[in-house]
C-alpha positions, 0 to 999 in steps of 0.5 A: 499499500502506498502512502497518500502524501504529496510528492514534491521535488526537493530543489534549491528553488524551495529553499530560496522561496521559503526564505524570501516568504518566511524570513524576508527581512533577515539580514545578509551582510557582505564585505564588497571587494572595495572593503565597504559593507553591503546590506541585503536580505533574503527577499532581496536575494531571491529577487536578485537571484531571479535576475541572475537566472533571466540574465543567464537565459539571455546569454543562451544558457539552458538547464544542465549548463555549468556556470563557474565562479571564481569568487570570495564570500560576497553577496554576488557569489551568494546570488549566483548560488540560487540564480544558477541552480534554482533555475536548473543550471549547475553552479561550479565553484572554483578555488582561487587559491589553487595553482593556475594549472589546477584551476585551468584543469578544473575549469576545462574538466567541469565544462562551464560555458560562463565564468563569473569572477570577482574583479580582484581575482581576474588577474588569476584567470586572465592568462588561462582564458585562451586555453579554456575552450568551453568558456563563452563569456566572462562576467565580472562581479561588479558595476561598469564603473568598477571594471578592472583595467585589463586588455581582455575584451568582451567582459560583462559587468554583472550589475549592468547585466542584471539591470538590463534583465527582467527577473524570471516570473517563477522558478522552473520545475526541476527533477530533484535528482538533477545536478545542482552544484559541482565542486572539486577535491583539493587534488593532493594526489593527482588531478582534482576530481569533480563531485556533482551534487544533486538537488535532493542531496543538497536539501537533505544535507542542509536539513541534517545541519539544522539538527541539535546534534549538528550545527543546531542552526536556527533563525536566531543565529547570526552566522559568520561564514569564514568557510569559503563558498568555493569550499564544498559549498561552504559546508552547506551553509548557504542552503541551511541558512535559507532553510532556517532564516538565519542571518549571514555575515560574508567577510569577503577576502578579509579573513585576517583575525582583526577583521574577523573579530570586528565583524563578529563583534559588529554583526552579533555573530553567534555561530562561525565555521572554518578550518583550524588554521583560521581559529589558531590565528584568531586565538593568538590575536585574542590573547595578544591584542584583546582585553577580557572585556573585548573578548566578552563583547563577542556573542559567538557560542559555537564554532564548527571546524573541520577540514583538518583535525582540531587538536585538544589544545585549540578546543581548550583555547576557544573554551577558555578565551571565549566560552565557546563550544567547539564542534569538530566535524569530519567529512570530505567533498565526496560527502557534501561534506558533513558526515559526523559531528562531535557532541557528547552524549547524555551519559558523558555530560559529567565528564571533567573539563579535560575529558570533555576536551579530549572527547571533542578532539575526536571526529564525532558520531555519524549524523542521521543518514550517514553510515560508517564502517571500518574494514581490514585489508580483506574487506571484513568489518571490524568491531566498534570497540575503540581499539580496532583500526581499519579503512573507513568507508561511508555511505548515505544519501549525500555521499557520491557514487561516482566522480564527474565524467566517470561511470555511475557507481564507479566510486563505490563497492557492490554494497554502496560503500565509498572508501574514504582513504582514511584509517580510523577507529569507532568506539562503542558509542559510535564516536569516530576517530581518524588515526591517519590518511591511508597514505600518511600512516607510518609503518615502522618495524612492522607496526603502525604509528598514527601521525595524527595522534603524534601531532595532537600530542605535540600541539597540546604543548603550550609553546607549540602552534602547529605540528606535522609528522611524516614517515621518512625512509629508514634503513633499519625500521623501514620508516620512522616518524619525523616531526616538524614544529611551528612555535607560537610567536616569540617562543623558544623550545628544544627537541628534548623538551618536546620529547619529554612532553610526548613521552607521557602521551604516546608509546615510546617507540612512537617517539620521532627520531628527530624534531625540526623547528620551522617558521611555517608549515605548507598547507593545501588550498583548503587548509590541510597540511601539505604532507606531499611537500614535506615528504619531498623536502625531508624524504631523505632526512634519515639517510645514512642514519 
């Protein structure tokens, strides 16, 4: 027997229509490319998005066509989020922090017909345009008066285009399984891969983020969106915020701690999200330059972090400086991205502050809709006992089944599981702990050493700002760990001091054979430690030893 309920397609048009009708005056605040602050709201955003849809149609675009963006967290970029996908086209966000060759590859592989670019990012893409054979037009996200001085011909001013176009009368009917957006992996090994999200997966992921045990977003929140709109759709925030009617605060390209502090203070931000490197710098600024009264002026009560493991030391600093609850999450471009969120269970509420921080340093429990599994090398399921460690696999309604341009189902096994490439363990309460990337785990004398556990132990030292551990070839032990450390500004430290600190936290045979202090550590464009670079630079460190 079938249920007798309406079958309405789940699309991004539902989101923007809902926000405009039910939260029309809720603010959206954006830092423009010239540094000025622009104020809008959800009703105005929908009207502008309808103009975007009309403008793209006037340029000959049809449902299914890709529209690429090279832009910061600014209002025009958010308008494109809905003006493109709600009209049936596919929004293809591109990370401007990538190397030019990666940007060229992603744009060419994605097949966009239109490229929308912030004026300050035009110099990045200008040298590549002659090689981008699918791009038919370039729209610069500004008015005529602000068009950059360039030799490029035929550029279209975004504001002029919208002014000359009437908004579409209504959003078209779209099948929920149609593609809505396209994002690419960071490409730390080989070329980046395209992940093509559907309207359905986007809506379900956005709905999941509102849950109390996830981001717990509501109409009361003012969200400072530090995670870039080009990084896995800012972890779904443009969609979740529309769903609940939250205020959005878009910082543009000004992600320095001073700018973020002032914006959070002035706009009453209650929630923010970003990779750990952002919060390390933010904490340094608060400790060094802000008084207790200035810190108390912030209303932030939750910080959502992911993209790289947040160590216990960072969680404790945010708690002690701001009284903030740090919500660590785990996911990938392939999982839309939120798959797990770390919030203590009821029976863990009585844990000491230290034990709470230790728990929150894990990657958390699967949100509803996501299934997790760890396997041994033969594909056998391993127990959830907090001890067994194996390859992490995942499946769910917002997990990919194939990469863009490949055969459907080619990225999953016969039972629908996607291999994440992570090594992890899961305890009896379902808390996930990533112990390493499969390619980063260190094999020493036939035993495994977790680089992440070593890094977390090192960053718990008060002088250590950041640590990276890599496996380096060793004549006797196959591989041995090498630790690279960046200290907080003005601090001095020695390898024996770090080793003494580590010795009480990890097995003796895990201790690195050497510790190197560096001024900076390399990161990917999404804030992850770039260990491929470190292995290139330090791969021969133990040669002859």
